N, C-alpha and C positions, 0 to 999 in steps of 0.2 A: 826822569831826567828834567832838569830845570830848562826853562826857555833859553837861558844864556848858554847852557851847555849844549843844547840842541843846535843853536845857531853856530856855535864854535865847531861842532862836529860837521855840520853841513859845509861850513867854510873850509875845513880840512879836506873834506871830500872833493871840493872844487880844486883846491891847491894840488892835491895828489893827482887828480885827473889832468889838470893843466900842465904840471911839471912833467908828468910821465909822457904826455903827448909830445911836448916840445923836445924832451930828451931823446925820444925814440922816433921822432918825425912821423907821428901818427895823427890821424884825424880823430876827432871825438867819436865818430862812428866806429872806427877800428878799436878804440879803447873800450867802447861799450861791448863789442864782441869779446874782447879779452876779459872784460869784467864778468860777462855771462859765463865764461868758461872757468874762471878762477875765483869769482866772488870777491874781487878786490875791494870794492867799496864797503862791503859788509865787514871785511877785515878792519877797515878804518873805523867803522862804527863801533865795532867790538872793543877796540883798544885805541881810542883817540889820544890818550895820554902819551902813547908811543910817538905820535906824529907832532904833538904840540910844539916841541922845541927843535925839531929837525930843520936843517937847511933844505933847499930844493934838491940838491944832489943826494942828500941822505934819504929823502923821501923816495926818490927814484930807486936808490940802491935797496932800500927796505922792501919795496914792491917787487923788484927783481928777485931778491932772495926769497920772498914769500911765494912767488910763482914757481921758482926752481925747487922750492920746498925741501 
């Protein structure tokens, strides 16, 4: 993975975390617990292209659908 791609993926992980916390009124600590249970951030790492063009609401919806599986 190129450095540019890595930086973009890290930024997407931040955006997903921030958007999800705000949408569900969670603390970062609560999100980390959820991430440990569902491996959310690994999902972002495995398919960052899915998240590249999403709006904040779409990111939250994608994670909700991923969790409900």
